[in-house]
Residue, then its C-alpha position, 0 to 999 in steps of 0.5 A: m593292206p594284206d595280213p602281215k602273216t600273208d606278206e611274211l609267207r609271200l616274202e619267204q617263198i620269194r627267198r626260197g625260189r631265189d635260193e632254189r634257182e641258185r642251187e639249180r644253176e650250181a647243181d653238179d648233176r641232172p637229178e640234183q638240178h631237176s630237184a632244185e628246179r621243182r622246188a623253185d617252181k613250187a615256191e613260185y606257185l605258192r608265192s603267186k597264191l599268196a599274192e592272190r590271197a593278199e589281193a583278196e584281203d585288200e579287196a575285203e578291207r575295201d569292202d568293209 
């Protein structure tokens, strides 16, 4: 089972990504839309890295 902090951070990035995608769809101009898109992409990247970390924590726990 991954560290609860890792799981909490992963869930936060899921929320951020979802919120930024919503901002991207609702943006009035292209620069605002682009900024929201970049923030959503960053949140997705961080979420995937946290998922990798959780998997590594699971593997380490199984090895112990």
